[in-house]
VEXDREN-2710 file (C-alpha; in Angstrom, 1 decimal):
% VEXDREN-2710
k/r/px/py/pz
1/UNK/-14.1/11.5/21.2
2/UNK/-13.4/10.9/24.6
3/UNK/-14.0/7.7/26.7
4/UNK/-13.3/6.0/29.6
5/UNK/-12.6/2.1/30.8
6/UNK/-13.5/1.0/34.0
7/UNK/-15.1/-1.7/36.3
8/UNK/-16.1/-1.7/39.5
9/UNK/-13.5/-1.4/41.3
10/UNK/-10.5/1.4/38.8
11/UNK/-11.0/3.2/36.3
12/UNK/-8.4/1.7/34.2
13/UNK/-8.5/4.6/31.1
14/UNK/-9.4/8.4/31.1
15/UNK/-9.3/10.6/27.4
16/UNK/-9.2/10.3/23.4
17/UNK/-10.0/6.8/21.8
18/UNK/-6.9/6.5/19.4
19/UNK/-4.9/7.0/23.0
20/UNK/-6.4/4.1/24.6
21/UNK/-4.2/1.5/25.7
22/UNK/-3.9/-0.9/22.3
23/UNK/-2.1/-4.0/22.8
24/UNK/1.0/-4.9/20.7
25/UNK/-0.5/-7.8/19.3
26/UNK/-3.7/-6.4/18.4
27/UNK/-2.4/-3.7/16.7
28/UNK/0.7/-5.8/14.8
29/UNK/-3.0/-8.6/13.9
30/UNK/-4.5/-5.8/12.8
31/UNK/-1.7/-4.6/10.6
32/UNK/-1.2/-7.5/9.0
33/UNK/-4.2/-7.9/7.7
34/UNK/-4.9/-4.2/6.8
35/UNK/-1.6/-4.3/5.2
36/UNK/0.1/-7.2/5.6
37/UNK/2.7/-5.9/7.7
38/UNK/3.8/-8.0/10.8
39/UNK/6.5/-4.7/11.7
40/UNK/4.8/-1.0/11.0
41/UNK/5.8/1.6/10.5
42/UNK/4.6/5.3/11.8
43/UNK/2.2/5.5/9.3
44/UNK/0.4/1.9/9.3
45/UNK/0.9/2.1/13.5
46/UNK/-0.7/5.7/13.3
47/UNK/-3.6/4.5/10.9
48/UNK/-3.9/1.1/13.1
49/UNK/-4.4/3.3/16.1
50/UNK/-7.4/5.3/14.3
51/UNK/-8.9/1.5/13.6
52/UNK/-9.6/0.8/16.0
53/UNK/-9.6/4.0/17.8
54/UNK/-12.6/3.8/14.8
55/UNK/-14.2/0.4/16.4
56/UNK/-14.7/1.7/19.8
57/UNK/-16.5/5.0/18.8
58/UNK/-18.6/2.9/16.5
59/UNK/-19.6/1.1/19.1
60/UNK/-20.6/3.4/21.3
61/UNK/-22.2/5.5/19.1
62/UNK/-24.7/2.3/17.6
63/UNK/-24.8/1.7/21.3
64/UNK/-28.8/1.7/23.1
65/UNK/-27.1/4.7/26.1
66/UNK/-23.8/6.0/26.9
67/UNK/-21.9/2.6/27.7
68/UNK/-21.0/-0.4/26.2
69/UNK/-19.7/-3.4/28.2
70/UNK/-16.8/-5.5/27.1
71/UNK/-18.4/-8.5/27.3
72/UNK/-21.2/-7.4/24.6
73/UNK/-17.7/-6.6/22.0
74/UNK/-15.2/-9.4/22.7
75/UNK/-14.0/-8.5/19.1
76/UNK/-12.9/-4.3/21.2
77/UNK/-12.2/-6.2/24.3
78/UNK/-9.2/-7.9/23.2
79/UNK/-8.2/-5.2/21.6
80/UNK/-7.1/-3.2/24.4
81/UNK/-4.3/-3.4/26.8
82/UNK/-6.4/-4.4/30.0
83/UNK/-6.4/-7.2/32.5
84/UNK/-9.1/-6.8/34.0
85/UNK/-12.5/-8.0/34.0
86/UNK/-16.7/-6.7/34.1
87/UNK/-14.4/-3.8/31.7
88/UNK/-16.6/-1.0/30.4
89/UNK/-16.6/1.6/27.6
90/UNK/-18.3/5.2/28.4
91/UNK/-18.5/8.1/26.7
92/UNK/-16.6/10.9/28.7
93/UNK/-18.3/14.9/27.7
94/UNK/-16.0/17.2/27.4
END
């Protein structure tokens, strides 16, 4: 799924949810949760990226509209390496 991460002032990311700017610490934490691995190899990282991307996609699919506010989804907000207020994610056509 293609997404856009933005706020009222700026677009921070536009592309596939799998390639979103996930924070290193969030990737490490999820790797520990899933694999008990605090220094994940590329295989574990790839799986963690898919898991985090799926979390975003599920939230979008379960939303009333085509976007979500990350104020309402702190579990997703903390996974992204974007330092800005008022972030939203919407589905991108195409």
